[in-house]
N, C-alpha and C positions, 0 to 999 in steps of 0.2 A: 504494500500500500504506500501511498505518498507519505513522506516523513516530514511532519511539520515541526518547526523549530521552537523549542523553549530554551533560550540561551543559557548555557551552563547547566541545563537541567536534563537534557537528553544528548546522546552521542551524535545523532544524525539530524540534519536540517535540510528542508526543502522549502523554497519560497518562490512565488511568482513575481516577476518584475516586468516592466514594460519593454517591448522590443519592437523594432520594425521587422515584420516577418515575411518570409517566403516570397519575396518579390525579387525576381532576377534583375530588376532595374537598379537594385542597391548593390554596391560593391561590398558592403559589410552589413551585418545585422546589428546595429548599434542600439545601446540602451537609450530609452527616452527619459525626459525629465519627469519626476513624480512630484506629488504634493510635498510642500516643505514641512508640514506639521507631522514629523515622524520621530517617535522615540527611538533612540539607538539601541537601548537594551530593554528586554522585557523579563529578565530572569527573576528579579525580586518581585515584580508585579505578579507573575504567575505563581511563585512560591507563596506569596501572601494570599492569593485567591485559593490556593489549594488548602490552606488552613481553614477556609470557610466551608469548602465543599469538595468532595472528591470528583475530579474531572473524569468523565467517561472516556476511556481510552481503549483502543485495540492495540495490544502490545505483542510484538514478535521478538523472541529471544535471539541472541546472536547465533549465527550459523555460518557454515562454510559451504559454498557452492562450487562444485567441481565442473569445470568446463575444459574440454580437451586443450591442453597447452596453456591453461590459465588456472589460477586459484583466486577466487573472489570471496572476500569476507563480507558478509552482510551484517548489519547492525540493527539495534532496536529501532522500531518504528512506532510512531504515535499518531493516532487519528484524532484530528481536532474535533472538539465538540461544537455542534451548532447551537446557537442560542437565539433568544428573542427578547423582547422587552414590552412592558406596558407603560405607556406615557400618560400621566395625569397632570392637569393644570389647576392651580388653586390661587385664591386671592382672599386670605382671611380678613383683611381690614379694608376692603374697597367695595366698589359698586359696579365694576365691570361685569357684564353678563356673558359676553362671548369674546373669544380671541381667535386669531388664525395662527396655527403652528405650521411653519414651513419646515419640513423634515428632509434632511439629506444625509448621505453616508460617505465617509471616507473609509473604505474597506481596507483592513490590514492585510498585507501580503508580505510575509517575511518580516523584515525590520523596516518596511516602508509602507506607505499608504497610496492607494489609488487616488486620483483626483476626485474632488467632491462631486457627488452625483445626486441629483434631485429625486426625491421619493414622494412628493406630493404636498399640496396645501390643504390643511385640515381645519375645519371650522369647529372649534371646541366651545361648549358651554362650560363655565367654571365648574370644577369638580368632576367633569366628564373624563372618561378614560378610553384609550384605544390600544389595541394589542397589535404588535408587528412581529411576525414569526417566519420560521422556515428559511434559513439561509444566512442569517446573521451569525457571527462567530466571535469567540473570545478575542477582545482587543480592538474590534471594529469601533471607530468613533462615529457617533451620531451627532449631527449638528442640527440645532433648532433655532430658527429665527421667528420671533413673535411679532404680530401686528394686532392692532385693535380693529374693531369692525368698520373703521373709516380708512383702513389700510395704512395707518400710521405705525411706523416701526417703534416697538417698545421694549425689545429685549433680544438677547443672543446668548447661547451657551453651547457647550459640548459635553458629552459624557462618553464613557467607554463601556462596551458590552462586557458583561461578566460571564462566568461559566453558567451554563443553563439559562434560566430566565432571569430577567432583571426588572425590578420595579423602579420607575423614575418619576419623581414628583418635581414639577417646576412651580415655584411659589412666587407670585408677583407682589410688588409693593402696593401700598394703598392707592398710589397715584402714578401708575407706570408711564403715563404720557410725559410726566415731568421727572420722575425718579426711576430711571431705567436700570434698575438693579434686580436681578433674578437670583433667588435661592435655588440651589440644586440639591436635592436630597434623594439618595438612591442606594440600592443594595440588592443582594441576591433574593430572588422570589421563587423558591423551589417549587411551591405548589401552585404558582401562577394565580394567586388570589389578589394581586395588585398591592400587596403589603410586604414591606421588607421583612425577611425572616428574622426572628429573634436569635440572639447569640451569634450573629454574623457581623462582619465589618460593615458599617454604613459610611457612605461618602457624603460630605456636607460642605458646600462651598458656595460662594457668590460670584456672579459675573456682572460687570458694570459696563454699559455702553456710553461712549462719548466721542463725538467727532469721527464717526465711522470706524472706531476702534472698540474692541471688547477687551476688558481687563479681567483676568482671573485672580480674584483677591486672595491674599494669603490669610486674612483674618476678618472677623466681623467687628473689629475694634471701632470703626467709624460709621457703623450702620445702626439705624434704629431697628433693633431686632424684634421688637414687639409686634410689628406689622407682618412679620414672617413666621410667627409662631402659630401653626395650625394644629388643631386637635389631632392627636394620634401620632404626631411627629416628635422626635427627640428635641430637646431644647437646643437652640442655636449654639454651636461650638464657638468658643473664642478664637481658636486656631482652626483654619480650614482643614478638612480631611479630604485629600485627593487620592486617586489611584496612583501607584508609583510611576506609572507611565506618564502621568501629568507633572510629576515633580523631578524626575531624573532624566538625564540625557540631553542631547543637543536640541531636541525639539519639545522639551517640556513646556507646559502652559502655565503652571501655577506661578503667580506673581508677575506674569508677563502680559503685555498688551499685543493683540494681533489685529491686522486689518480684516474687516469683515466685508469689504467691497474690493473686488478684483476684476479687472477687465477680461480675465480668462474664464470667469465663472460661466456655468451653463446659462442659457437664455432664461430658463425657468427660475433660476435663482436670482436674477436681476429684474425680472418683470414685476409689475404691480400685481399683487394677489388678485386672481380672478380675471386678469386681462389676457393671459396666454394659456393658462391651464384652469379648468373649471375647479372651483372650490369643492372639496369633499365634506359633506355634512355628516358628522358622526351620529351613529345611532347608539342605543344603550349597550350593545355588545359588538362594537365595531372591531373586526379583525382583518388584518391585511397581510398578504403573502408577499415576501420580498421579490420572488421571481415575477409575479404579476405587476408589481410596481416598476421594476426595472424595465420590463417589456413595454408597459403602458407609456412611460415617460422617456423612453430611450432617445427619441429624436431630439427632444428639447432639454433633456436632463443631463447630458454629458458636457464636459468642459469644451470651451471654444476650440475649434480646429480639429476636433476628434471626429472622424468620419465613421459612422456605424451602418450606413446603407450603401449599396453598390448597385450599379445599373444592371448587372447580370445576376443579381440575387433577388428573386421575386418574394413577395410577402408570404407566400406559402411554400417557399423552398424548404426542403427537408432539414437542412442544417443551418437555417437562417439564424436561429437563436444562438447557436454555438459560435458562429462566425461573428455575429453582431456583438455578443458579450465579450469575446476576446478582443475585438476591435475597440469596444468601449473602455476596456482596461489597458489599451495600448499594447497588447501582446502581439497583435497582428496588424497588418495594413494591406490596403489594396494597391492598385496601380495608378499611375498618373492620369490615365484616361477614364478613371472612375469605375473601372471593373475590378472584380476580385479574382476572376478566372478559377472558379471552384473545381474545375475538372483537370487543371494542370497537375502534373506529377510533382513529387517531392524527392529531393536527393538526400543522400546520407549526410552531406555537409550541411544542407539546410536544416535537417532534423537535429543535427548536433548543435547548431546555433540556437534553435528553439529550446532544446533541453537545457543548454547552458544558462539561458536567460530565465527560464521558467522555474527550474529546480536548483536549489542549493543543497548539496549533499556531501557528506564526508567522503574522502578518498578511500577506496577499498582495494586499489591495486596501483602499481607503478605505471607511469606513462610509457608509451612506445614511440620511438622515432620512426614514424611511418615513412616509407621510401617515396610515396606518391604525394606527400604533403610538404612542399618546399617551404623554406623559411619565408615568412611574410605572406603566406597564403591567407586569403580573407577569413577562413574559418579555422585557422591553425589552433588558436587558443581554445575555441569551442570543442574541437575534436579531441585535443589533449585532455581537457578538463572533464568532458563527459565520459571519456574512456576511463579516466581515473575514478570516476564516480560509480562505474560498473555498467554503464550503458554500452551497447554494441559488442558483438562477438566477432572476433577475427580468426579464431581457430589457429592461432600461431602464425598467421600471415603477417608480413611486414608491410602490407599494403592496406590502406583504408578504403580505397575506391570511392572518393568523395562525390563523384558525379553519378554514381549508380542510382537509378530510380528504385524506390522502395515499394515492395508489395505490402498488402494489408498484413500478411503474416509477419513480415519484417518489423512493422510498426508495433504490432501486438507483442511480439517476442522481446523487442527492445524495451518496451515499457514494463513488461512482466518481470524481466530479469533485473533491470536497472532499479525498479521501485520495490523489488522483493515482495511481490504479491503472494499471499498465502491462501489456502482454501481448506475446507473441511468436507469430509464425505467422500463419495465415490466419483472418481474422474469420469467413468462411463456414464453415470447418471447425469452429471453436470453437463457433459458434452452432448447428451441425447437431444438437447434443444436444437442442435444443428442438424439439418438433413444431410449435410455433407461432412459429418463428423468422421466418417471412415477415411477421409482424405487427409486428416491431421496425422502427421507422422508421430511415432511413439515417443521420440525425444521432446516433442513439443506439447504433448497432450496435458501434462500437469500444468505447464505454464498457461495454456489456453483456458484450462479449468479455473486456475487462480484468477486470471484477469476477468473471466466471465463472472465468477462468483462475487467479485468486487464491483460489478456493475459498470464496467468501463466499455464493454463491447457495444458498438452501434453498427447495424447491418442495413444498408439501403441498396436496392429497393425491397429485397426480400429478407425479412429479419431472420428467417430460418437458415439462410445461406451465409456461412462465414466468408466464403470467397477469398481464401488466403492467398491464392496465386495472383489475384487481381492487383494491378498497379495502384497504389494508394494515391488518392487525389488530395488537393489542398483542403477541400471540404471535409473529407474523411479524417485527415490528420487533425483538423480543428475539433471535430466531434470527439475523437478519441482523447486528445489532450484535455479538453474541457471535462469529459466524463471522469478522467483521472483526478482532476481537481475536485469534482463533485464527490468522488469516493472518499476523499480526504477531509471533506467538510470545509473546503476552502472557498467554495462559491455556491450560489443558489442553484438548485436543480430546476431544469426545464423539462416538462413532460414531452416525451417523444415516443411514438408508436414503434420506432425503429431501435430503441434501446432494449437490449436483452435483459429480461427479468430472470435472474438465475434461479435454478432449482437448488433449494436448501434442504438439508437433511437434519 
């Protein structure tokens, strides 16, 4: 399975980062710029969270894989837990009846964040709650901009998703039009009753808006705290309590001021509420799925200059969501003529470049000086590093064959070996889902069973045909890489009738 990183906490780390992908018009596949609000270390944060609640993990013990001519040591892998949150808005000492909450996400990926992405404008009555679920994960930062019912900006804050479910309460001042200070009170909500669980760490801090900047206050010393004291909440702490990711590292927020207006923000994040995107009126039991929000607001919700639609990808194209989501995260890109060319093949060098940028993983073997990779070759570093991580099998050859087109079986085997997918049960039973299972060679059957049971395989147009010998297309590579990220809990899942639902025993 994909190995997600808890710094200094696990041996193996894999994280996705932005790249320009699979376009032969590029001489290199260079990393793109990501959002600046990135904590550089998460180890203390994760350890602190683990004292509150045991994170649900799938753990594989160390093992050694024997490949002819090679010895590959695999290491412990951890599957990240998906989470969600319930957001409530309060005003104990005022008379506002409704507010608009503009919600966005900076998804955590490795030790970086994707650029801020719009998730909707929600019309809240005071004391009303809404639940956001399925696809959020530990460490994701949620941004909330607040407006009154005349569209006047009255507050801004951020919080971090905790393990499992999180209960977040935003408490407004008595007169938020003049005093734009918001109290943020939140913590783990294991039973999803919208109340922070007892005997767990609660986070409690204030953010203040002034001159297009938001300041994350270190204390409540200069705040009239009586107007923020709502029934059922702990008394306001003198010293603010932030997650460690907000207090440590190059991109910590506690005690700092940040710009809340940026020319690169998504259209929907700079538009007047209700002008570009229809306001969503909450009901008594409003629940929103992350995948649905990402899809609904994709065109207007991504940062400026990020292209998520292509002229040769129709709205009902089978891999549209996989391609669009990877494009939104700046993991892939199209061509200058506006096309994506989904049926174009993928070479070994191109796949190496993708794997290098998407996955950060410990070295499990020594590099090889491949005879057909000259010094200065555009993918030289990617090939060396991904080989060291355990991707690609060369069977003792000194050639890498960088321009070789890959089959679907090549992609599946590369992922299964490099990411150390495991399975339980009968190989025969798992593979029985494929009508061409008899064509899978004996040395590959366990690997295909493992990657199948982990929910990575996508078969188009016939989901019962593995079609291992078929040359893999750009669209198929996008689908398989995205499904690998889904299996690790790194991204939201998108329903597809072509995704294999594995047989479990």
